[in-house]
Structures are given as C-alpha cells and as structure tokens.
C-alpha positions in Angstrom: 18.2 12.2 -31.4 19.8 9.4 -29.5 18.0 7.2 -27.0 20.0 8.5 -24.1 19.1 12.2 -24.9 15.5 11.2 -25.2 15.5 9.5 -21.9 17.2 12.4 -20.2 14.6 14.7 -21.6 11.5 12.7 -20.5 12.9 11.5 -17.2 11.4 14.2 -14.9 7.9 14.2 -16.5 7.9 10.4 -16.4 8.7 10.3 -12.7 6.1 13.0 -11.9 3.5 11.1 -13.8 4.4 7.8 -12.2 4.2 9.3 -8.7 0.8 11.0 -9.4 -0.6 7.7 -10.7 0.5 5.8 -7.6 -1.3 8.2 -5.2 -4.8 6.6 -5.4 -3.3 3.2 -4.8 -1.4 4.4 -1.7 -4.5 6.1 -0.4 -6.6 2.9 -0.9 -4.0 0.9 1.1 -3.9 3.5 3.8 -7.7 3.5 4.2 -7.8 -0.3 4.3 -5.0 -0.6 6.9 -6.5 2.2 9.0 -9.9 0.4 9.0 -8.2 -2.9 9.9 -6.4 -1.4 12.9 -9.4 0.5 14.2 -12.2 -2.0 13.6 -10.3 -5.2 13.3 -12.4 -6.3 10.3 -9.6 -7.9 8.4 -9.9 -5.4 5.6 -6.1 -5.4 5.4 -6.3 -8.7 3.4 -7.6 -6.7 0.4 -4.4 -4.6 -0.1 -3.1 -4.1 -3.6 -0.3 -5.5 -3.8 -0.3 -7.9 -0.8 2.7 -7.8 1.5 5.3 -10.5 1.0 4.6 -12.0 4.4 1.0 -12.2 5.5 -0.6 -10.6 8.5 -0.1 -12.1 11.9 -3.2 -11.8 14.0 -3.3 -12.0 17.7 -5.1 -15.2 18.6 -8.3 -14.9 20.6 -7.9 -16.6 23.9 -8.9 -15.7 27.5 -6.0 -13.5 28.1 -6.3 -11.4 24.9 -10.1 -11.1 25.3 -9.6 -9.7 28.8 -7.9 -6.7 27.3 
C-alpha cells in the first residue's frame, strides 16, 4: 500500500474527526463572545486562540455613558 492510497482512504474519516473535535472549542468561543457582547465583562479576552488583532473597546466618556 502506498502512502497516497492510504491518505486517500483515511481522508474523509480524518476530516470528520477533526471537525467533531473542534466543535467544543467553537462553542466555548461562541459563549465567551456572547457574554462579552451582552454583559460587557471582557470575557472575550479568554478566547482560545486569541484573535490576531486585539479587541477595540469603546472608551468610557460622557458621550458614550449617555447612551
């Protein structure tokens, strides 16, 4: 059996396993981002993996506190 035929045979099960294993990580990030948007508790800083560019928060000043 050659390496190419082996990879062709296990490609679909590998992709399915990979996607299933990533689901809890996606759910964890979704929950953290949802909490951060609703409550504003900065829980988005605990994402796994962190985004390349950090979060930009709206500064607290008189105008933003008014709304």
